[in-house]
C-alpha positions as CSV (number, residue, x, y, z in Angstrom):
1,M,42.3,23.2,20.6
2,D,43.7,21.1,17.8
3,A,42.0,18.1,16.2
4,Q,43.9,15.6,18.3
5,Q,43.0,17.3,21.6
6,Q,39.4,17.7,20.5
7,R,39.2,14.0,19.6
8,S,40.6,13.1,23.0
9,V,38.1,15.4,24.8
10,I,35.2,13.9,22.8
11,A,36.3,10.3,23.4
12,M,36.8,10.9,27.1
13,E,33.3,12.4,27.3
14,L,31.8,9.5,25.4
15,R,33.4,7.1,27.8
16,R,32.1,9.0,30.8
17,L,28.6,9.1,29.3
18,S,28.6,5.5,28.3
19,S,29.6,4.4,31.8
20,S,26.1,5.2,33.0
21,L,24.4,3.0,30.5
22,P,22.8,-0.4,31.3
23,P,25.5,-3.2,31.1
24,S,24.1,-4.6,27.8
25,Y,24.6,-1.2,26.1
26,R,27.8,-0.3,27.9
27,D,29.4,-3.5,26.5
28,R,28.4,-2.4,23.0
29,F,30.3,1.0,23.5
30,T,33.6,-0.4,22.6
31,S,36.7,1.7,22.4
32,E,36.6,1.4,18.6
33,L,33.1,2.8,18.5
34,V,34.0,5.6,20.9
35,Q,37.0,6.6,18.6
36,A,34.9,6.3,15.5
37,I,32.2,8.6,16.9
38,A,34.8,11.0,18.1
39,D,36.4,11.1,14.6
40,S,33.0,11.7,13.0
41,L,32.3,14.7,15.2
42,L,35.5,16.6,14.5
43,D,34.3,18.7,11.6
44,K,31.0,19.5,13.3
45,T,28.9,18.5,10.2
46,V,27.2,15.7,12.1
47,F,26.0,18.3,14.7
48,S,24.3,20.3,12.0
49,I,22.8,17.2,10.4
50,I,21.4,16.0,13.8
51,E,20.0,19.4,14.5
52,S,18.2,19.5,11.2
53,L,16.8,16.0,11.7
54,H,15.6,17.0,15.1
55,D,13.9,20.1,13.7
56,M,12.2,18.1,11.0
57,Q,11.0,15.5,13.4
58,Q,9.5,18.2,15.7
59,M,7.7,19.8,12.8
60,T,6.4,16.4,11.6
61,E,5.2,15.5,15.1
62,R,3.4,18.9,15.5
63,N,1.8,18.5,12.1
64,L,0.6,14.9,12.8
65,Y,-0.7,15.9,16.2
66,Q,-2.5,19.0,14.8
67,S,-4.0,16.9,12.0
68,R,-5.3,14.4,14.5
69,Q,-6.7,17.1,16.8
70,D,-8.4,18.7,13.8
71,R,-10.0,15.5,12.7
72,T,-11.0,14.7,16.3
73,A,-12.7,18.1,16.6
74,A,-14.5,17.6,13.3
75,L,-15.8,14.2,14.4
76,E,-16.9,15.7,17.8
77,A,-18.8,18.4,15.9
78,Q,-20.4,15.8,13.6
79,R,-21.5,13.8,16.6
80,R,-23.0,16.9,18.3
81,D,-24.8,17.7,15.1
82,L,-26.1,14.2,14.7
83,A,-27.2,14.1,18.3
84,T,-29.0,17.4,18.0
85,R,-30.7,16.4,14.8
86,N,-31.9,13.1,16.3
87,Q,-32.8,14.3,19.7
88,P,-36.4,15.4,18.9
89,L,-37.1,12.2,17.1
90,F,-35.5,10.1,19.9
91,T,-37.4,12.0,22.6
92,S,-40.8,11.7,20.9
93,Q,-40.1,8.0,20.3
94,Y,-38.9,7.1,23.8
95,G,-40.5,9.9,26.0
96,N,-39.1,12.7,28.0
97,S,-37.1,10.5,30.2
98,Y,-34.6,10.4,27.4
99,S,-34.5,14.1,26.9
100,N,-30.7,14.0,27.3
101,A,-30.3,11.7,24.3
102,A,-27.6,13.9,22.8
103,G,-25.1,12.1,25.0
104,D,-26.8,8.8,25.4
105,S,-25.1,6.0,23.6
106,S,-28.3,3.9,23.6
107,N,-29.3,5.9,20.6
108,P,-28.4,3.4,17.8
109,E,-27.4,6.0,15.3
110,L,-25.0,7.6,17.8
111,A,-23.7,4.2,18.8
112,R,-22.9,3.4,15.2
113,F,-21.2,6.8,14.7
114,D,-19.2,6.3,17.9
115,E,-18.0,2.9,16.6
116,C,-17.1,4.4,13.2
117,T,-15.3,7.3,15.0
118,K,-13.3,4.9,17.2
119,E,-12.2,2.9,14.1
120,E,-11.3,6.0,12.1
121,L,-9.2,7.3,15.0
122,R,-7.5,3.9,15.3
123,K,-6.6,4.1,11.6
124,I,-5.3,7.7,12.0
125,D,-3.1,6.5,14.9
126,M,-1.8,3.6,12.9
127,R,-1.0,6.0,10.0
128,I,0.8,8.3,12.4
129,I,2.9,5.4,13.8
130,M,3.7,4.4,10.2
131,D,4.7,7.9,9.3
132,L,7.0,8.2,12.4
133,D,8.5,4.8,11.7
134,Q,9.3,5.9,8.2
135,Q,10.9,9.1,9.5
136,I,13.1,6.9,11.8
137,V,14.2,5.0,8.7
138,Q,15.0,8.2,6.9
139,Q,17.0,9.5,9.8
140,Q,18.9,6.3,10.1
141,M,19.8,6.4,6.4
142,T,20.8,10.1,6.7
143,L,23.1,9.4,9.7
144,E,24.5,6.3,8.1
145,R,25.4,8.2,4.9
146,A,26.9,10.9,7.0
147,G,29.3,8.3,8.4
148,V,28.0,8.3,12.0
149,P,29.1,5.1,13.6
150,G,26.3,2.8,15.0
151,F,23.8,4.0,12.4
152,A,22.2,1.7,9.9
153,V,18.6,1.1,9.0
154,T,17.1,-1.3,11.5
155,N,13.8,-1.9,13.3
156,K,15.4,-3.9,16.1
157,A,14.4,-2.2,19.4
158,E,17.9,-2.8,20.9
159,D,19.7,-1.3,18.0
160,I,17.3,1.7,17.9
161,R,17.9,2.2,21.6
162,M,21.6,2.2,21.0
163,Q,21.3,4.8,18.3
164,M,19.2,6.9,20.7
165,Y,22.0,6.7,23.2
166,I,24.5,7.8,20.6
167,L,22.3,10.7,19.6
168,D,21.9,11.8,23.2
169,F,25.6,11.6,23.7
170,I,26.3,13.6,20.6
171,N,23.8,16.3,21.7
172,K,25.5,16.5,25.2
173,I,28.9,16.7,23.6
174,Q,27.8,19.5,21.3
175,A,26.4,21.5,24.2
176,R,29.7,21.0,26.1
177,L,31.8,22.1,23.1
178,Q,29.8,25.4,22.7
């Protein structure tokens, strides 16, 4: 298949895929955008770039998830240790009716620890979100530099959603061409 035929096949597939989009996004998929995307896919470099970005994103997400899981496990171990250390003192102070104080949040030291843990996990989650947002910016910059139409650095949800549609379509086209 020559370049012109391949461009036509890609453009036709893009039109077909875009026809299922919500109207506000379908309207943004102009024939100029379709042709520009088709042209950018002819040498297959964009496919490789997207695959590499996808692999890096998966690795980053796994690392962030594992890091959070490790910290959560460490905090849970600290809480168990704290509860075990304080249980004899707590039981002698409040009687045997509180013999299950290890899980009782009426223990002031455990309650403080739980609050600090909650705040630490909130901060970890915010850092994860910031890391993922930064990765989105890097991906947008990479795809913009690679000449993929529709890509520029943005934080507008509507533009990001459009970029996600474009990426999805490119992945589907790559699978079809193989």
